[in-house]
N, C-alpha and C positions, 0 to 999 in steps of 0.2 A: 514920624511912623518907622516903627524899628524895623531894621535893614537884617534879612536873614544870613545866615551864618554859609558861606561857601562849602564849607566842608560837610555841612548835615544836607545840603540839595545833591551832593556827590554821593552820599552814602542813601539816599533813598533812590535815586534813580538806580545805583546799584544793586538795591535791593528790590524796584522792580524789576532791572532786567531778568533779576536771578524766579523771580516770581515768574517772570511771562517764558523762561527757558525750561522751567519745572513743570510748566502747564503744556508744553508744545510738547514735551516727549511722555506726558502722562496719555493725550491726546492720542498720538502717534502710538503709543503699547495697543492702549484698549480697543479705539475705533479705526483706526485704520489699518494696525496689522492684521490679515485675517486669521480665525483663531482654525488651526488644523485638529481633526476629533484623533482619537485614540485610532478607530477604525483605519484610518487613511496611511498614519504609521507604523501598521503593526505589521510582518510578517506574515503572512498564512504557512501552513504546515502540515501535509499529510503524512500519517503515520498507519500504518497496516500491520494487525497482531493476529495471531505470533509473529513476531519477527524473522526474518529471514526468507529462506524457499519457500515459494507455496507450489501447492501439488491439488490439482482438479479433484473436487467433491471435499476437500476441506472447505471448513466453519471459520470466515475469516470475519475480523473486526476491524472495521476505516475510522480513523479520528483525527478530526480537523481540529486546527485551535490558530486563532488571529484572523478569521475570515468577520465580514461584517454582522453583528447582531440581526437575529429574527430575519435573515435572507436565507433563501434555497442555496444550497450549494449541489452543482450537478460535477460529478464526475466523468467524464470520459476517455476511452483509449484507443489507439489505433489500430485499426484492423480489426476487431473485435467488437461485437455488441453489447459489450456490458457496458452498463450504464447507471452507475448510483447516484442519488437525490437522498437530502435528508437536509431540513432548515435547523439553522443554528439558535443557540439559547441566545441570551443576555450578554454571555459572555465573549459570543462570536466563537463557540465549540459546538462540536457535535459527533455522536458517533455510531455507526449504525454495522451491523453483522448479517452477514451473506454466504451465502454456498460459492466456494470458487467456482466456475465452470469448466468442463472440460476443455482443456485447450493442448496446442503445440506445444511443445518445449520452446522457451526463447523469453527473451525482454520484453516486456510490453512496457510502452510509456502510454502517459494521457497528461488530459489536465484537468483539473480541482479549480473551479469558479464561482463566485457567486454574484457577477455582474458586475461587481467594482472589482473586487480581489480575486487574483487567481495564484495558480502556482502547479508547476510542473510536479508529476508525482511517476512512478515505475514499481514495480516487484517481476520478480522469477518465477517461471515454471519449470520446475525439473521433472522427468516421468517416475511414477510410483507406481510401485506392483501390491496387488490385494488377494488377498485367498479367502475362502467361505470358511476354510476351518483347518487350523495350522498341524493336527496331525490325522494322518490316512491311515488307515490299514492298506495291507496288502492285497490285491485283487477290486478293491474300491478306487471309486475317482471323486476327484475335488475339482473346485472352480478358481483359476484364475484368471484375474482382470488385471487390467492396467489405464492408467491417464498420463496423457503430459508426453507420450511419444511424436516422433517425425510422424506427420500425419499421410496418410495413404502411401504406407512402407510396409516392407518385411522388418520384420523385428526377431532377429537370432538370439538366443543364449548362451553362457557358457557351460563347458563342459567340463568333464574332469573329475579326479576323486573328490567327492564331497560335496559335488553339485547335481543336481535333479535337475534333466536338460528337457525343457517343454517342444520343442524342436524349434522349425522357423512358423512366426504364427502373425497373419495378416493385420496390420493396424488401420484405422478407417478415416477419415478425413479429419475427425476436430483430437486423432492422436490416441484413440483407446482401443481396447480390445477385450473379450471376452470369452475364455474357452475353457471346455471342458476336458481332464485331463485323466487317463486311467493308471493307476499304479500296479506294474504287473506282479503278476505272482513272483514272480523271481527275483523280484529286487533284493537287495537287503534292506534290514529293519537299519534304523540310526534317524539322527540328524541330518538335513541337507540344507543347500544354499540353491536361491531359485535366484540365479543375478542376469540380468540383460548386456551383451555383451555390448553395448555402445547406445546412451555412456553408463559407465560401469556404478554410478551410485543409485542406481534401480534394483535393488534385491531385497529377499524376504525368504525369513526362514518357513521349515517347514520339516515335520518328523512322520518318519514311516514305520509300522510295529505290523 
């Protein structure tokens, strides 16, 4: 009977050990290690367009990305009744337009969630003024309105050369007002600015003819 070469036996043993090691690694990778979905590793994001500060009555589009596909995303905000809901597409994205409600000026924070993924979001409201017409003849009236002002307050306006002063205006609880203003016959013609005394960002131009 022919004896086996010890070196061949050693080589076969080493090959078997290598094969067992490779099989164990593959088994651990494919079977034991849990598979994570893309949805679980993405970071959801919320974007409001147009960018920057928002105004009551403005048409705003909210865009969400990185959410779980085909789930309803609900966005709620602290201390206000604004709720936005939209179902995501296969890529976990959604887009929805809405009219920004009349809100008191300030920073508004909220949470967007699809029940699995969540992200904090926010926007800023500043006051804005509106006119029913931008050119008014002396002896006639125009309508001035505004929103985003401090709720339940009295709003004053800047005075002086080049400014048209509406006087002290009563703002309602949601930060809005609407008043009719006569233009005296004695007014000088020309371009004027109507500007809230605080904050100074709320202003609008009017021409007296």
